[in-house]
N, C-alpha and C positions, 0 to 999 in steps of 0.2 A: 228510544229504548235505553234505559240505564239500569234498571234493577232486575231482580230475580223473577219477576212476574211480568210477562210481556204479552200484550194483545196486538197481534200483527194486523195491519189494515192494508187493503188493496182497493184502489179506486173509491175510497171513502167508506168502505164497509169492512166489518170484522172478517178477517181471513184465516186467522189461526191463533194458537195459544202456545206459550212456552213458559214452563215453570222450572226454575233451577234452584238447587240447594246444595249445601255441604252436609255430607253424611259420614258417620263412622261406619266403615266397612272393614271387617277383619282387623280391627284395632287401629285403623288409620283414617285420617280425613281424606275424602275424595269429593270432587264435584259430582253432582248427580242430576241428570235430566229427568225430572219427575213426569213432565208432560211435554210432548212436542206433537202438536196437532195442526193440520192444515186442511181446510175444507176440500173435499174431493175434487171439485170442479177447478180448483186452482193448482192442483198438483202437476208437476212437470214443467212449471213456468219459471223456476229459479227462486221462488219465494222460500222454499224449504232450505235452500243453500244459504240464503241471507239469514234466516233464523239460526241455522247451524253455526254460521260464522260468528253471530252474536254470542251464542252460548259458549263457544270455545274462547272467544275474547274475554267474556265475563269470568270464566274459570282461570284464565291466565292472569288477569288483573288481581284475582284473589290469591295467586301463587299456588294453585292446586297443581300437584304433580301429574294427576290424571283425572279423568272423569268417566262416569259409567252411566248406563241405563239398562232397562229391560225392555225387550220387544217380544210380543206374542209370537210363538213359533209359527203361526199361520200367516203372519204379516210379512211375506217375502219381499214386497216392494220396499217397505221400511228397512228391513234387514239389508237389502242390497244397497240402499242409500247410505246406511251407517257404515257398512264395510268399505264402500267406495270412498267414504270420508275419512278412512284410516282407522276405524275401530276394529277390534279383534274380539271374537267370541271367546268368553272365558268358560262358559258351560251353560247347562240348562238347569233351571230351578223355577219353582212356582212364584207367581206374583202374589200380592196381598189378598187376592181373591181365590188363590189356589190354582189358577190357570197356568199351564206350562209356558215358560218364557225362556229366551236366551238372555244371559247377562253379557253385555259387551262393554269394552273399555278402550280408552285411548290415552296413551302417555303423552303428557305435554312437556314435562321436564324430566331429564334422566339424571 
């Protein structure tokens, strides 16, 4: 894992996907987690945390002061994971498809 597009593997098979980017949000550059997905049968085994640690390290290496993402309002499991990882809910807004989502953020440097 070294770049912004990561295909996670577990026991030789594709297990998840992570896509990271830098975006302009409210006039400033922030790290942005576009996609974080782990196949359902592997959730709860620590793989998500490894992917998350990679994402945070990636944004730190780029010098991002914070990173953000959106999570569907109905995805309580993911929201709990993100909050436990130190993110805060900034508000509710639609995603690119118009579905209601929460925008979350985590400060890396103050």
